N, C-alpha and C positions, 0 to 999 in steps of 0.2 A: 504494500500500500504506500501511497505517496504521502507527502507532508500535508497537514491540514490546509485546506484552501486550494491545494494544487488540483489541477484537472487530471483525472485518471486517464490512461491511454485509451480506454474503451468509451470515453465520453467525447462529446464534440470538442474539437481542438480549435485553438485560436486561428482564424483565417480560413476555417473550413466552412463552406456554404451549407445551408440547411439540406439541400439536395444531396451534396456529397456525403454528409453525415448519415442521412437516411439510407443511402446506398451502402455505406460502411456498416451501419447497424444491421441491415439485411445480410450482409456478408458475415459479420460477426456471429449472428444468430443461427447461421446454417450449421455451426458446429464442425465436426471433423470432416464432413463432406463439403465444406465450403469451397467455392471457386468464383472468380469474377464472372465467368461465362454464365454460371447459374443465376447470379444476381442480375446480370444483363437481361437474361430471359425473363426472370421474375418481374423486374421493374420495367420491362420493355424499353430499355435504354441501349445505347451503342456500347458494344464490347470495348471499343477503342477508348471512348470517354471514361468508362469505368476503370479500364487499365491505367489510364493517366491518373485518375483520382487515387487509385490504389497505391501507385508509386509515390505520388505527391504527398499523400497523407499516411504512408507507412501502414497500410491495412494488415499486412501479414504480421508485423511485430505487434501491433495493437490487438489483433485477434488472439495472438499467442498470450499476451499479457492478460487478456480477458479470460482465456481458458485457465491459466494458472490461478487467477483470482477465484474463479468458480470452483476449482478443485480445492483451494484453501478453505473456502466457505463450506463446502461439502464435508471436508474432513473435520472442521470445527463443529459442525452440526452433529456428525456421527459421534464425536467424542462427548458432546453434551448428552446425547441420547444414552450412551453407555454409562455415563456418570449417573444420570437419572435412574436408569435401570438398577445400577448397583445400590443406590440409596434406597430404592423401593424394596429390593431384595433383602437388604439389611433390616429394614423395618419389619418385613414379613418374617424373617428368621427370628428376630427378637420376640415378636408376638407369638410365634409358634413355640419357641423355647419357654416363654413365660407360661403359656397354656400347658405345655408338657410338664413343666416343673410343678405347677399348681396341682395338676392331676396326680402326678407321682407322689406329692406330699400327702394326699389324702388316701392313696391306695394302700391297702394292706399288701406288703411285699409278697405274701403268699398267693395273691390273686394275679400277680403279674409274672408271666413266665420269663425266664432269663432271656429267651430269644426275643420276646416283645420289648423288654427293657433295652437290650442291645440295639435293636432296630430303631427305637425311638431316639436313642443317643446318636446313632450313626446318621440318621436323616437330619436331625436338627443341626449337628455340628457340620455336616457337609454343606447344607444350605448356607449356614452362616459363613463358613470359610470361603465358599465360592463367591458369596456376595462381596467379600472384601478382596477378592482376587488371589486368595491363598491357594496353593496347590494341594491336591488331596494328600491326606496324611497316611503314611504306611502303618499297618498294624504292627506294633512294636513289642508285643508280648509273646513272640514266637519262642518256642522252647530253646532254640539256639541263641536267643538274645538278639537276633538280627531282625530288622524290620521286613515285613512282607507286604508287597503291594497286592491287595486283594484282586484288583483288576487283572493282574498278570497271571493269576492262578487259573487252573482248569476248573470246571464245575465241580468235579469230584474232590479236588484239593480244597476248593473253597468250602464245600459242605463239611469236609473233615475239619478244617480250621474253625469254622463256625461252631461245630459240635464241641471242639476243644474249648473255645471261648465260652460257650454255654456252660460247660462243666465247671470252668474256673469261676464264672459268675455265680453259679449255684452255690459253690463252696463259700465264696465271699459273702453272699447274701445269707447263707445259713449261719455263718459266724456272727453276723451283725444282728440276727433275729433273736438270739438268746435272751 
């Protein structure tokens, strides 16, 4: 972008007639398929005249500047949309976590299966982490002490790992229920 008050390249330039600018605007707005010949046909003007205006008023350079500006605006809009989505997802995740925690506080632990509890925690934390752009967390309580990415496991290995986690959770819940 130019300095405040400066005329942008895609706007009417000093010394450019209204007709020449209208022809440039038609050229500019054709996008990637633009050509002086197409504008001449569209406006029913001489190709020679438009070629002269194009050179005199630097249409190619001005249209390229316009394209860059449109790309910049598009990227900025997309970034804002992504930020808005992330904020909304954070609010949803926080609301979900609040509801889950409130429900878990009034549940008798014996009514909640370990698999249910594990699933509630996984879903809530995954939503919250994704909302802030965090990468998925590896399961870190593997017997060998190494983290395991559940997505990289086969269905059979995933079921076995979930069964192991369920047994661990049952043991931990059993110790806390006494």
